PAVEX-361810 format. One record per atom (N, C-alpha, C, O): residue number from 0; residue in three letters; chain; atom name; y, z, x. Coordinates in Angstrom, 1 decimal, padded with zeros to 4 digits. Layout:
// residues N
+-------+------+------+------+--------+--------+--------+
: torgu : bake : migu : voro :  north :     up :   east :
+-------+------+------+------+--------+--------+--------+
:   NUM :  ALA :    A :   CA :      Y :      Z :      X :
...
+-------+------+------+------+--------+--------+--------+
// end
This chain:
// residues 73
+-------+------+------+------+--------+--------+--------+
: torgu : bake : migu : voro :  north :     up :   east :
+-------+------+------+------+--------+--------+--------+
:     0 :  UNK :    A :    N :  120.1 : -240.0 :  138.4 :
:     0 :  UNK :    A :   CA :  120.1 : -238.7 :  138.7 :
:     0 :  UNK :    A :    C :  122.1 : -238.0 :  138.7 :
:     0 :  UNK :    A :    O :  123.0 : -238.8 :  138.8 :
:     1 :  UNK :    A :    N :  122.2 : -237.2 :  138.6 :
:     1 :  UNK :    A :   CA :  123.9 : -236.3 :  138.3 :
:     1 :  UNK :    A :    C :  123.8 : -236.4 :  139.5 :
:     1 :  UNK :    A :    O :  122.9 : -236.5 :  140.4 :
:     2 :  UNK :    A :    N :  125.5 : -236.5 :  139.5 :
:     2 :  UNK :    A :   CA :  126.3 : -235.7 :  140.8 :
:     2 :  UNK :    A :    C :  126.4 : -233.9 :  140.7 :
:     2 :  UNK :    A :    O :  126.4 : -233.1 :  139.8 :
:     3 :  UNK :    A :    N :  126.4 : -233.7 :  142.3 :
:     3 :  UNK :    A :   CA :  126.7 : -231.9 :  142.2 :
:     3 :  UNK :    A :    C :  127.7 : -232.1 :  142.2 :
:     3 :  UNK :    A :    O :  128.1 : -230.9 :  142.1 :
:     4 :  UNK :    A :    N :  129.1 : -232.8 :  142.2 :
:     4 :  UNK :    A :   CA :  130.2 : -232.8 :  142.4 :
:     4 :  UNK :    A :    C :  131.0 : -231.9 :  141.4 :
:     4 :  UNK :    A :    O :  132.0 : -231.4 :  141.9 :
:     5 :  UNK :    A :    N :  130.7 : -231.5 :  139.7 :
:     5 :  UNK :    A :   CA :  130.7 : -231.0 :  139.2 :
:     5 :  UNK :    A :    C :  130.7 : -229.5 :  139.6 :
:     5 :  UNK :    A :    O :  131.8 : -229.2 :  139.7 :
:     6 :  UNK :    A :    N :  130.2 : -228.7 :  139.9 :
:     6 :  UNK :    A :   CA :  129.4 : -228.0 :  140.9 :
:     6 :  UNK :    A :    C :  130.3 : -227.2 :  141.8 :
:     6 :  UNK :    A :    O :  130.6 : -226.0 :  141.6 :
:     7 :  UNK :    A :    N :  130.7 : -227.9 :  142.8 :
:     7 :  UNK :    A :   CA :  131.6 : -227.9 :  143.7 :
:     7 :  UNK :    A :    C :  133.5 : -227.5 :  142.8 :
:     7 :  UNK :    A :    O :  134.3 : -226.5 :  142.9 :
:     8 :  UNK :    A :    N :  133.6 : -228.6 :  142.4 :
:     8 :  UNK :    A :   CA :  134.7 : -228.7 :  141.5 :
:     8 :  UNK :    A :    C :  134.8 : -227.1 :  141.0 :
:     8 :  UNK :    A :    O :  135.2 : -226.2 :  141.7 :
:     9 :  UNK :    A :    N :  134.1 : -226.7 :  139.3 :
:     9 :  UNK :    A :   CA :  134.3 : -225.8 :  139.0 :
:     9 :  UNK :    A :    C :  134.6 : -224.6 :  140.2 :
:     9 :  UNK :    A :    O :  135.6 : -224.0 :  140.2 :
:    10 :  UNK :    A :    N :  133.5 : -224.6 :  141.1 :
:    10 :  UNK :    A :   CA :  134.0 : -223.5 :  142.4 :
:    10 :  UNK :    A :    C :  134.4 : -223.4 :  142.9 :
:    10 :  UNK :    A :    O :  134.4 : -222.3 :  143.5 :
:    11 :  UNK :    A :    N :  135.5 : -224.6 :  143.4 :
:    11 :  UNK :    A :   CA :  137.1 : -224.5 :  143.6 :
:    11 :  UNK :    A :    C :  138.4 : -223.9 :  143.0 :
:    11 :  UNK :    A :    O :  139.4 : -223.6 :  143.5 :
:    12 :  UNK :    A :    N :  137.7 : -224.0 :  141.5 :
:    12 :  UNK :    A :   CA :  138.4 : -223.7 :  140.6 :
:    12 :  UNK :    A :    C :  138.7 : -222.1 :  140.4 :
:    12 :  UNK :    A :    O :  139.7 : -221.5 :  140.5 :
:    13 :  UNK :    A :    N :  137.5 : -221.7 :  140.2 :
:    13 :  UNK :    A :   CA :  136.8 : -220.2 :  140.3 :
:    13 :  UNK :    A :    C :  137.7 : -219.4 :  141.5 :
:    13 :  UNK :    A :    O :  138.5 : -218.4 :  141.3 :
:    14 :  UNK :    A :    N :  137.3 : -220.2 :  142.8 :
:    14 :  UNK :    A :   CA :  137.9 : -220.0 :  143.7 :
:    14 :  UNK :    A :    C :  139.4 : -219.1 :  143.6 :
:    14 :  UNK :    A :    O :  139.8 : -217.9 :  143.6 :
:    15 :  UNK :    A :    N :  140.0 : -220.9 :  143.3 :
:    15 :  UNK :    A :   CA :  141.2 : -220.4 :  142.9 :
:    15 :  UNK :    A :    C :  141.8 : -219.4 :  142.2 :
:    15 :  UNK :    A :    O :  142.9 : -219.1 :  142.5 :
:    16 :  UNK :    A :    N :  141.1 : -218.8 :  140.8 :
:    16 :  UNK :    A :   CA :  141.2 : -218.4 :  140.2 :
:    16 :  UNK :    A :    C :  141.3 : -216.6 :  140.7 :
:    16 :  UNK :    A :    O :  142.0 : -215.6 :  140.4 :
:    17 :  UNK :    A :    N :  140.4 : -216.8 :  141.4 :
:    17 :  UNK :    A :   CA :  139.9 : -215.8 :  142.2 :
:    17 :  UNK :    A :    C :  140.6 : -215.0 :  142.9 :
:    17 :  UNK :    A :    O :  140.8 : -213.8 :  142.9 :
:    18 :  UNK :    A :    N :  141.2 : -216.1 :  143.7 :
:    18 :  UNK :    A :   CA :  142.7 : -215.4 :  144.6 :
:    18 :  UNK :    A :    C :  143.8 : -215.3 :  143.9 :
:    18 :  UNK :    A :    O :  144.3 : -214.2 :  144.1 :
:    19 :  UNK :    A :    N :  144.4 : -216.0 :  143.0 :
:    19 :  UNK :    A :   CA :  145.2 : -215.5 :  142.1 :
:    19 :  UNK :    A :    C :  144.6 : -214.4 :  141.3 :
:    19 :  UNK :    A :    O :  145.2 : -214.5 :  140.2 :
:    20 :  UNK :    A :    N :  144.0 : -213.7 :  141.3 :
:    20 :  UNK :    A :   CA :  143.6 : -212.6 :  140.5 :
:    20 :  UNK :    A :    C :  144.1 : -211.2 :  141.4 :
:    20 :  UNK :    A :    O :  144.7 : -210.2 :  141.1 :
:    21 :  UNK :    A :    N :  143.6 : -212.0 :  142.6 :
:    21 :  UNK :    A :   CA :  143.8 : -210.8 :  144.1 :
:    21 :  UNK :    A :    C :  145.4 : -210.8 :  144.0 :
:    21 :  UNK :    A :    O :  146.0 : -209.8 :  143.6 :
:    22 :  UNK :    A :    N :  145.8 : -211.6 :  144.1 :
:    22 :  UNK :    A :   CA :  147.6 : -212.1 :  144.5 :
:    22 :  UNK :    A :    C :  148.4 : -211.2 :  143.3 :
:    22 :  UNK :    A :    O :  149.2 : -210.3 :  143.5 :
:    23 :  UNK :    A :    N :  147.9 : -211.8 :  142.0 :
:    23 :  UNK :    A :   CA :  149.2 : -211.8 :  141.3 :
:    23 :  UNK :    A :    C :  149.0 : -210.6 :  140.2 :
:    23 :  UNK :    A :    O :  149.5 : -210.6 :  139.1 :
:    24 :  UNK :    A :    N :  148.1 : -209.8 :  140.7 :
:    24 :  UNK :    A :   CA :  147.8 : -208.5 :  139.9 :
:    24 :  UNK :    A :    C :  148.9 : -207.2 :  140.2 :
:    24 :  UNK :    A :    O :  148.7 : -206.9 :  141.4 :
:    25 :  UNK :    A :    N :  149.6 : -206.7 :  139.9 :
:    25 :  UNK :    A :   CA :  151.0 : -206.3 :  139.4 :
:    25 :  UNK :    A :    C :  150.3 : -204.6 :  140.6 :
:    25 :  UNK :    A :    O :  149.1 : -204.3 :  140.8 :
:    26 :  UNK :    A :    N :  151.0 : -204.0 :  141.0 :
:    26 :  UNK :    A :   CA :  151.4 : -202.2 :  141.8 :
:    26 :  UNK :    A :    C :  150.7 : -201.8 :  141.0 :
:    26 :  UNK :    A :    O :  150.9 : -202.2 :  139.8 :
:    27 :  UNK :    A :    N :  149.7 : -200.8 :  141.2 :
:    27 :  UNK :    A :   CA :  150.1 : -199.4 :  140.1 :
:    27 :  UNK :    A :    C :  148.5 : -198.7 :  141.1 :
:    27 :  UNK :    A :    O :  148.0 : -199.0 :  142.1 :
:    28 :  UNK :    A :    N :  148.3 : -197.4 :  139.9 :
:    28 :  UNK :    A :   CA :  147.0 : -197.1 :  140.2 :
:    28 :  UNK :    A :    C :  145.9 : -197.8 :  140.1 :
:    28 :  UNK :    A :    O :  145.1 : -197.6 :  141.1 :
:    29 :  UNK :    A :    N :  145.6 : -198.5 :  139.2 :
:    29 :  UNK :    A :   CA :  144.5 : -199.5 :  138.6 :
:    29 :  UNK :    A :    C :  144.5 : -200.9 :  139.2 :
:    29 :  UNK :    A :    O :  143.8 : -201.9 :  138.6 :
:    30 :  UNK :    A :    N :  145.0 : -201.0 :  140.1 :
:    30 :  UNK :    A :   CA :  145.4 : -202.4 :  141.0 :
:    30 :  UNK :    A :    C :  143.7 : -202.6 :  141.6 :
:    30 :  UNK :    A :    O :  143.2 : -203.6 :  141.4 :
:    31 :  UNK :    A :    N :  143.2 : -201.8 :  142.3 :
:    31 :  UNK :    A :   CA :  141.6 : -202.3 :  142.4 :
:    31 :  UNK :    A :    C :  140.8 : -202.4 :  141.5 :
:    31 :  UNK :    A :    O :  139.9 : -203.3 :  141.7 :
:    32 :  UNK :    A :    N :  140.7 : -201.7 :  140.3 :
:    32 :  UNK :    A :   CA :  140.2 : -201.8 :  139.5 :
:    32 :  UNK :    A :    C :  140.1 : -203.1 :  138.0 :
:    32 :  UNK :    A :    O :  139.1 : -203.4 :  137.2 :
:    33 :  UNK :    A :    N :  141.6 : -203.5 :  138.2 :
:    33 :  UNK :    A :   CA :  141.9 : -204.9 :  137.5 :
:    33 :  UNK :    A :    C :  141.3 : -206.0 :  138.4 :
:    33 :  UNK :    A :    O :  140.7 : -207.0 :  138.0 :
:    34 :  UNK :    A :    N :  141.9 : -205.6 :  140.2 :
:    34 :  UNK :    A :   CA :  141.7 : -207.4 :  140.8 :
:    34 :  UNK :    A :    C :  139.6 : -207.5 :  140.8 :
:    34 :  UNK :    A :    O :  139.0 : -208.5 :  141.0 :
:    35 :  UNK :    A :    N :  139.2 : -206.3 :  140.4 :
:    35 :  UNK :    A :   CA :  137.9 : -206.1 :  140.9 :
:    35 :  UNK :    A :    C :  136.9 : -206.4 :  139.8 :
:    35 :  UNK :    A :    O :  135.9 : -207.0 :  140.1 :
:    36 :  UNK :    A :    N :  137.3 : -206.1 :  138.2 :
:    36 :  UNK :    A :   CA :  137.3 : -206.5 :  136.9 :
:    36 :  UNK :    A :    C :  137.4 : -208.1 :  136.9 :
:    36 :  UNK :    A :    O :  136.3 : -208.7 :  136.7 :
:    37 :  UNK :    A :    N :  138.5 : -208.9 :  137.0 :
:    37 :  UNK :    A :   CA :  138.5 : -210.2 :  137.3 :
:    37 :  UNK :    A :    C :  138.3 : -211.1 :  138.4 :
:    37 :  UNK :    A :    O :  138.6 : -212.3 :  138.6 :
:    38 :  UNK :    A :    N :  137.8 : -210.3 :  139.0 :
:    38 :  UNK :    A :   CA :  137.6 : -211.2 :  140.2 :
:    38 :  UNK :    A :    C :  135.4 : -211.1 :  140.2 :
:    38 :  UNK :    A :    O :  134.5 : -211.8 :  140.7 :
:    39 :  UNK :    A :    N :  135.4 : -210.2 :  139.6 :
:    39 :  UNK :    A :   CA :  134.0 : -210.5 :  138.9 :
:    39 :  UNK :    A :    C :  133.3 : -211.1 :  137.4 :
:    39 :  UNK :    A :    O :  132.1 : -211.4 :  137.0 :
:    40 :  UNK :    A :    N :  134.6 : -211.0 :  136.8 :
:    40 :  UNK :    A :   CA :  134.6 : -211.7 :  135.5 :
:    40 :  UNK :    A :    C :  134.3 : -213.3 :  135.9 :
:    40 :  UNK :    A :    O :  133.4 : -213.8 :  135.3 :
:    41 :  UNK :    A :    N :  135.0 : -214.1 :  137.0 :
:    41 :  UNK :    A :   CA :  134.9 : -214.6 :  137.4 :
:    41 :  UNK :    A :    C :  133.8 : -215.4 :  137.8 :
:    41 :  UNK :    A :    O :  133.2 : -216.4 :  137.4 :
:    42 :  UNK :    A :    N :  133.5 : -214.4 :  139.4 :
:    42 :  UNK :    A :   CA :  132.4 : -214.6 :  139.8 :
:    42 :  UNK :    A :    C :  131.2 : -214.9 :  138.7 :
:    42 :  UNK :    A :    O :  130.5 : -215.9 :  139.0 :
:    43 :  UNK :    A :    N :  130.8 : -214.1 :  137.5 :
:    43 :  UNK :    A :   CA :  129.4 : -214.1 :  136.2 :
:    43 :  UNK :    A :    C :  129.8 : -215.0 :  135.6 :
:    43 :  UNK :    A :    O :  128.9 : -215.8 :  135.3 :
:    44 :  UNK :    A :    N :  131.3 : -215.4 :  135.1 :
:    44 :  UNK :    A :   CA :  131.4 : -217.0 :  134.3 :
:    44 :  UNK :    A :    C :  131.1 : -218.0 :  135.0 :
:    44 :  UNK :    A :    O :  130.3 : -218.8 :  134.4 :
:    45 :  UNK :    A :    N :  131.4 : -218.3 :  136.1 :
:    45 :  UNK :    A :   CA :  131.0 : -219.0 :  137.1 :
:    45 :  UNK :    A :    C :  129.4 : -219.6 :  137.7 :
:    45 :  UNK :    A :    O :  128.9 : -220.6 :  138.1 :
:    46 :  UNK :    A :    N :  129.1 : -217.9 :  137.3 :
:    46 :  UNK :    A :   CA :  127.0 : -218.4 :  137.8 :
:    46 :  UNK :    A :    C :  126.6 : -218.3 :  136.4 :
:    46 :  UNK :    A :    O :  125.6 : -219.0 :  136.5 :
:    47 :  UNK :    A :    N :  126.5 : -217.9 :  135.4 :
:    47 :  UNK :    A :   CA :  126.6 : -218.8 :  134.4 :
:    47 :  UNK :    A :    C :  126.3 : -219.8 :  133.8 :
:    47 :  UNK :    A :    O :  125.3 : -220.2 :  133.2 :
:    48 :  UNK :    A :    N :  128.1 : -220.4 :  134.1 :
:    48 :  UNK :    A :   CA :  128.0 : -221.7 :  133.3 :
:    48 :  UNK :    A :    C :  127.1 : -222.9 :  134.7 :
:    48 :  UNK :    A :    O :  126.9 : -224.1 :  134.4 :
:    49 :  UNK :    A :    N :  126.5 : -222.5 :  136.4 :
:    49 :  UNK :    A :   CA :  126.1 : -222.9 :  136.9 :
:    49 :  UNK :    A :    C :  124.6 : -223.3 :  136.7 :
:    49 :  UNK :    A :    O :  124.0 : -224.4 :  136.8 :
:    50 :  UNK :    A :    N :  124.1 : -221.9 :  136.5 :
:    50 :  UNK :    A :   CA :  122.7 : -222.0 :  135.7 :
:    50 :  UNK :    A :    C :  122.0 : -222.7 :  134.5 :
:    50 :  UNK :    A :    O :  120.9 : -223.2 :  134.3 :
:    51 :  UNK :    A :    N :  123.5 : -222.6 :  133.6 :
:    51 :  UNK :    A :   CA :  123.0 : -223.5 :  132.4 :
:    51 :  UNK :    A :    C :  123.4 : -225.0 :  132.9 :
:    51 :  UNK :    A :    O :  122.6 : -225.8 :  132.6 :
:    52 :  UNK :    A :    N :  124.4 : -225.4 :  133.5 :
:    52 :  UNK :    A :   CA :  124.4 : -226.7 :  134.1 :
:    52 :  UNK :    A :    C :  123.1 : -227.4 :  134.8 :
:    52 :  UNK :    A :    O :  122.8 : -228.5 :  135.0 :
:    53 :  UNK :    A :    N :  122.6 : -226.2 :  135.1 :
:    53 :  UNK :    A :   CA :  121.7 : -226.8 :  136.8 :
:    53 :  UNK :    A :    C :  120.4 : -226.9 :  135.7 :
:    53 :  UNK :    A :    O :  119.7 : -227.9 :  135.6 :
:    54 :  UNK :    A :    N :  120.4 : -225.9 :  134.8 :
:    54 :  UNK :    A :   CA :  118.7 : -226.3 :  134.0 :
:    54 :  UNK :    A :    C :  119.1 : -227.1 :  133.1 :
:    54 :  UNK :    A :    O :  118.0 : -227.4 :  132.5 :
:    55 :  UNK :    A :    N :  119.8 : -227.6 :  132.5 :
:    55 :  UNK :    A :   CA :  119.8 : -229.2 :  132.1 :
:    55 :  UNK :    A :    C :  119.5 : -229.9 :  133.0 :
:    55 :  UNK :    A :    O :  118.7 : -230.8 :  132.8 :
:    56 :  UNK :    A :    N :  120.2 : -229.8 :  134.0 :
:    56 :  UNK :    A :   CA :  119.6 : -231.1 :  135.2 :
:    56 :  UNK :    A :    C :  118.4 : -231.5 :  135.4 :
:    56 :  UNK :    A :    O :  117.8 : -232.6 :  135.2 :
:    57 :  UNK :    A :    N :  117.9 : -230.2 :  135.9 :
:    57 :  UNK :    A :   CA :  116.3 : -230.0 :  135.7 :
:    57 :  UNK :    A :    C :  115.6 : -229.3 :  135.3 :
:    57 :  UNK :    A :    O :  115.2 : -228.4 :  136.1 :
:    58 :  UNK :    A :    N :  115.2 : -229.2 :  134.2 :
:    58 :  UNK :    A :   CA :  114.4 : -228.6 :  133.3 :
:    58 :  UNK :    A :    C :  112.9 : -228.1 :  133.6 :
:    58 :  UNK :    A :    O :  112.1 : -228.9 :  134.0 :
:    59 :  UNK :    A :    N :  112.9 : -227.0 :  133.4 :
:    59 :  UNK :    A :   CA :  111.9 : -226.9 :  133.9 :
:    59 :  UNK :    A :    C :  110.2 : -227.2 :  133.3 :
:    59 :  UNK :    A :    O :  109.1 : -227.3 :  133.8 :
:    60 :  UNK :    A :    N :  110.7 : -227.3 :  131.4 :
:    60 :  UNK :    A :   CA :  109.3 : -228.2 :  130.6 :
:    60 :  UNK :    A :    C :  109.9 : -229.0 :  130.7 :
:    60 :  UNK :    A :    O :  111.1 : -228.9 :  130.9 :
:    61 :  UNK :    A :    N :  109.0 : -230.4 :  130.7 :
:    61 :  UNK :    A :   CA :  109.2 : -231.5 :  130.3 :
:    61 :  UNK :    A :    C :  109.1 : -231.2 :  128.1 :
:    61 :  UNK :    A :    O :  108.1 : -230.7 :  127.6 :
:    62 :  UNK :    A :    N :  110.5 : -231.8 :  127.2 :
:    62 :  UNK :    A :   CA :  110.4 : -231.7 :  125.9 :
:    62 :  UNK :    A :    C :  109.4 : -232.6 :  125.8 :
:    62 :  UNK :    A :    O :  109.3 : -233.5 :  126.7 :
:    63 :  UNK :    A :    N :  108.3 : -232.6 :  124.6 :
:    63 :  UNK :    A :   CA :  107.3 : -233.8 :  124.1 :
:    63 :  UNK :    A :    C :  107.6 : -233.5 :  122.6 :
:    63 :  UNK :    A :    O :  107.9 : -232.5 :  122.0 :
:    64 :  UNK :    A :    N :  107.2 : -235.0 :  122.4 :
:    64 :  UNK :    A :   CA :  107.8 : -235.6 :  121.3 :
:    64 :  UNK :    A :    C :  106.5 : -235.7 :  120.4 :
:    64 :  UNK :    A :    O :  105.7 : -236.5 :  120.9 :
:    65 :  UNK :    A :    N :  106.2 : -235.4 :  119.9 :
:    65 :  UNK :    A :   CA :  104.9 : -235.8 :  118.8 :
:    65 :  UNK :    A :    C :  105.3 : -237.0 :  117.7 :
:    65 :  UNK :    A :    O :  106.4 : -237.2 :  117.2 :
:    66 :  UNK :    A :    N :  104.4 : -237.6 :  117.4 :
:    66 :  UNK :    A :   CA :  104.3 : -239.1 :  116.7 :
:    66 :  UNK :    A :    C :  104.9 : -238.7 :  115.5 :
:    66 :  UNK :    A :    O :  104.7 : -237.6 :  114.9 :
:    67 :  UNK :    A :    N :  105.8 : -239.8 :  115.1 :
:    67 :  UNK :    A :   CA :  106.6 : -239.8 :  113.4 :
:    67 :  UNK :    A :    C :  104.9 : -239.6 :  112.3 :
:    67 :  UNK :    A :    O :  103.8 : -240.1 :  112.5 :
:    68 :  UNK :    A :    N :  105.4 : -238.5 :  111.0 :
:    68 :  UNK :    A :   CA :  104.4 : -238.7 :  110.5 :
:    68 :  UNK :    A :    C :  104.3 : -240.0 :  109.9 :
:    68 :  UNK :    A :    O :  105.4 : -240.6 :  109.8 :
:    69 :  UNK :    A :    N :  102.9 : -240.5 :  109.4 :
:    69 :  UNK :    A :   CA :  102.9 : -242.2 :  108.5 :
:    69 :  UNK :    A :    C :  103.1 : -242.1 :  107.8 :
:    69 :  UNK :    A :    O :  102.5 : -241.1 :  107.4 :
:    70 :  UNK :    A :    N :  104.0 : -242.5 :  106.5 :
:    70 :  UNK :    A :   CA :  103.8 : -242.7 :  105.2 :
:    70 :  UNK :    A :    C :  103.4 : -243.5 :  104.3 :
:    70 :  UNK :    A :    O :  103.7 : -244.7 :  104.2 :
:    71 :  UNK :    A :    N :  102.6 : -242.9 :  103.4 :
:    71 :  UNK :    A :   CA :  102.4 : -243.7 :  102.3 :
:    71 :  UNK :    A :    C :  102.9 : -243.6 :  101.1 :
:    71 :  UNK :    A :    O :  103.7 : -242.8 :  100.5 :
:    72 :  UNK :    A :    N :  102.3 : -244.6 :  100.8 :
:    72 :  UNK :    A :   CA :  103.2 : -245.1 :  099.5 :
:    72 :  UNK :    A :    C :  102.6 : -245.8 :  098.3 :
:    72 :  UNK :    A :    O :  103.2 : -246.2 :  097.3 :
+-------+------+------+------+--------+--------+--------+
// end
């Protein structure tokens, strides 16, 4: 069984990027819009990656393999 460590590692990286985007955006009239868009972008990228990763760990449908065709010579 695969570990859940990558999920928490990427979450920590994402939270770090979100904190950095909150702290280092220049002041101006659009500061709130830029902060919000960056933080939402990081959150959506993380959620997309996490859902894809977990779907590969625990697939809903198990792949089925058919028998290879018999060769006639």
